[in-house]
Every structure is written in structure tokens, then in C-alpha cells.
C-alpha positions in Angstrom: 142.4 91.5 79.4 145.5 89.7 79.0 147.6 88.9 81.7 150.4 91.3 82.5 153.6 89.2 82.1 155.3 90.5 85.1 152.2 89.9 87.4 152.0 86.3 86.1 156.0 86.1 86.5 155.3 87.2 90.6 152.3 85.0 91.1 154.4 82.1 89.7 157.4 83.2 92.3 155.1 83.5 95.2 153.7 79.8 94.3 157.3 78.7 94.1 158.1 80.7 97.6 155.5 79.0 99.5 156.0 75.3 98.1 159.9 75.5 98.9 158.8 76.6 102.5 156.3 73.8 102.6 159.1 71.3 101.3 161.4 72.7 104.0 159.1 72.2 107.1 158.1 68.5 105.8 158.7 67.2 102.4 157.4 64.0 103.1 153.5 65.1 102.9 152.0 63.8 100.0 151.3 66.4 97.0 147.5 66.7 98.0 148.6 68.0 101.5 150.9 70.8 99.3 147.7 71.6 97.3 145.4 72.1 100.1 148.4 74.1 102.1 149.1 76.2 99.4 145.4 76.6 98.1 146.0 75.5 94.7 145.0 72.5 92.2 146.9 69.2 92.5 147.9 69.4 89.1 149.9 72.7 89.6 151.4 71.2 92.9 152.8 68.4 90.6 153.9 70.8 87.8 155.5 73.2 90.1 157.3 70.3 91.8 158.8 69.1 88.7 159.9 72.4 87.7 161.9 72.9 90.9 163.4 69.3 90.3 164.7 70.0 86.8 165.8 73.6 88.5 167.9 71.6 91.2 166.2 73.4 93.7 164.4 70.2 95.1 165.5 66.6 95.0 163.4 63.8 95.7 164.1 60.3 97.7 161.6 57.3 99.2 160.1 57.7 102.0 158.2 55.1 104.0 155.0 53.2 102.5 156.2 53.6 99.1 155.7 57.5 99.4 158.3 60.1 97.8 160.1 62.8 100.0 161.1 66.2 98.9 164.2 67.9 100.3 165.5 71.4 99.6 168.9 71.4 97.8 171.5 74.1 98.7 170.6 75.8 95.5 166.8 75.6 96.9 167.9 77.4 100.2 169.4 80.1 98.3 166.5 80.5 95.8 164.1 80.7 99.1 165.9 83.4 100.6 165.9 85.6 97.0 162.4 85.2 96.7 161.6 85.5 100.4 163.1 89.1 100.0 161.5 89.8 97.0 158.1 89.3 98.4 158.3 91.1 101.6 159.5 94.2 99.5 156.3 93.6 97.1 153.8 92.3 99.7 153.3 95.9 101.0 152.3 97.0 97.7 149.7 94.3 96.8 148.0 94.7 100.4 147.2 98.3 99.5 146.0 97.5 96.2 144.0 94.5 97.2 142.4 96.8 99.6 141.5 99.5 97.6 140.2 96.6 95.0 138.1 94.9 97.9 136.6 98.1 98.9 135.4 99.1 95.5 133.6 95.5 95.0 131.8 96.1 98.2 130.8 99.3 97.1 129.7 97.9 94.0 127.8 95.2 96.1 126.0 97.7 98.3 124.8 99.5 94.9 123.4 96.4 93.8 121.8 95.7 97.1 123.4 92.2 97.7 123.1 91.1 101.1 125.2 87.9 101.4 128.1 87.0 99.2 130.2 83.8 98.8 134.4 84.3 98.0 135.5 82.1 95.0 139.3 80.8 95.5 141.6 80.7 98.6 144.3 83.3 98.1 145.7 86.2 100.1 143.3 88.7 98.2 140.4 86.1 99.9 142.1 86.8 103.2 142.0 90.5 102.5 138.5 90.6 101.3 137.4 88.9 104.3 138.9 92.1 106.2 137.2 94.5 104.2 134.1 92.6 104.5 133.8 93.2 108.0 134.5 96.7 107.5 131.9 97.3 104.9 129.0 95.3 107.1 128.7 92.7 103.9 128.2 89.3 105.6 130.1 86.6 103.7 128.8 83.2 103.8 131.7 81.1 102.8 134.6 80.4 100.4 134.2 78.1 97.4 137.5 76.2 96.3 137.6 72.8 95.3 141.3 72.4 95.5 141.1 73.7 98.9 141.4 71.0 101.6 140.8 72.6 104.7 137.5 73.0 106.4 138.2 76.7 107.2 139.7 79.6 105.7 139.9 83.1 107.6 136.9 82.0 109.9 135.1 81.1 107.1 133.9 77.3 105.9 135.5 76.2 102.7 133.0 74.4 100.3 134.1 72.1 97.5 131.0 73.5 95.1 127.9 75.4 95.1 126.0 72.5 96.6 126.4 73.2 100.3 126.1 77.1 99.8 123.3 78.8 101.6 120.3 79.6 99.4 120.2 83.1 100.5 123.5 84.1 99.0 123.1 86.4 96.3 126.4 87.5 95.1 130.3 86.3 94.6 133.6 88.0 94.6 136.2 86.1 92.8 139.3 86.0 94.7 141.4 83.2 93.2 144.8 84.8 91.8 145.9 81.6 89.9 143.3 80.7 87.3 142.5 77.0 86.8 140.0 74.5 85.3 138.3 73.6 88.9 138.0 77.4 89.6 136.6 78.5 86.3 133.6 75.6 86.9 133.1 77.3 89.8 132.3 80.8 88.1 130.0 79.1 85.8 127.6 78.0 88.2 128.3 81.1 89.9 127.3 83.1 86.8 124.3 80.6 86.0 123.0 80.8 89.5 123.6 84.5 90.6 124.0 86.5 87.2 127.0 87.6 85.6 126.6 91.2 87.2 126.5 89.5 90.6 129.9 88.0 90.4 132.1 90.6 91.5 135.7 90.9 90.0 138.7 93.1 91.7 141.2 94.6 89.5 143.7 92.5 90.6 142.3 89.1 89.5 140.8 90.9 86.1 144.2 90.5 84.6 144.9 87.2 85.6 141.5 85.6 84.4 141.9 82.8 82.0 140.5 83.8 78.4 137.3 81.3 79.3 136.9 83.5 82.3 137.0 87.0 80.9 134.7 85.8 78.0 131.9 84.8 80.6 132.1 87.6 82.8 131.5 89.8 80.0 
């Protein structure tokens, strides 16, 4: 399934909004810190920052210790306000869709007798999946996301690879909303380790997968 243009635009707007919020809070932090905070790959942060600079939303200056500092321009503040209104309008619809998708995924996990799962990708969907897991009595062991630098997310340990995953894990749920190469590699290992049938994909994610992910999931 190809990525829907409107959904792709919405996801890009969400990343821009989060990035503008992070810059407003403290623009002296490193791009690596922004990546960890936003839960996306470092390369994406660099690409979106450059895009915001070219559009006049962010300006860059020199900071101590030979680092860069990022600042919102008046146009950046205006764009952040516009995106905030759009996000609040659409977020309730996203929550309803995501909750329904997660409920269906956990029902499939029950049908396949999967006893312990991991989430692949830190995102808003992963947060909703963690809530649904409690309601469905399906234990979650961890979240795997090589781009996320924090230790925990919604109470779950965050791992960078499969090496530290509990051996009793027998299923996975793809919750990364933005396809990128690091997550793609995690999916490959998950498929090899668990079998393609036990790597579950919510509908919200299915339309955002890269062609490589779709091929491996089929």
C-alpha cells in the first residue's frame, strides 16, 4: 500500500511542530538531543532543521563550545501556532483510530497465543498501544528504537536492538509512524526471529511503511 499524501503531510507537519517546540524551549541543544526528544532518526532532524531554516522559520547562530544554536523567527512562531491548532483539531481523530487499530492488533495477538510482545518504534501510537496493552492483559517487554536515546518510554525500557530483548518475547507490534532505515533493520531481525506472522502492523502504520517494509511484511 502506498503512503497516502494527506497522511504523509500530516506526519511531516507533526514533526515540524515538535521540532519548533523543541527549538523554542532550548535551541542550544544538539541535534542528537532533538532526535531523542522527538523519537526520530538523527538524519531526519538534520533534514527538517535545514528545511525550516530555508523556509525562514528557524535561524542558526553560534553557541559556546563551537556549537550551533537555533532560534525561532517571527515567521517560525506564527507557523508553530498554526500547526498547533491543526494538531489539536486532528489529534482526537488520531486517538480514536489508533485505539481501534491497537485493539484489533492485541486481539490478533490473543488469537495467535502470543504471550509477551515488544513495540518497534517510539511514537504517539506506541503510547496508545501501551495503554491498550494494559486493557488487553498482554504484557509488553520493551520498546525497540535505535534512534531514541532515552532509557524509558511510557514506563517501558527502550532498547536499541534485539540483543537485549527478553528471550521469552514471541511477538512484536510495529508502532513507528515514520519509516527510516534503522527501524527497517529492526523489522528485518524481528521477522527473522519471530516469523512474519508474529510481527503485527496496525492499519495506521501499514499505509506509512516503506516499500521494503511492505515487501518483508507480506
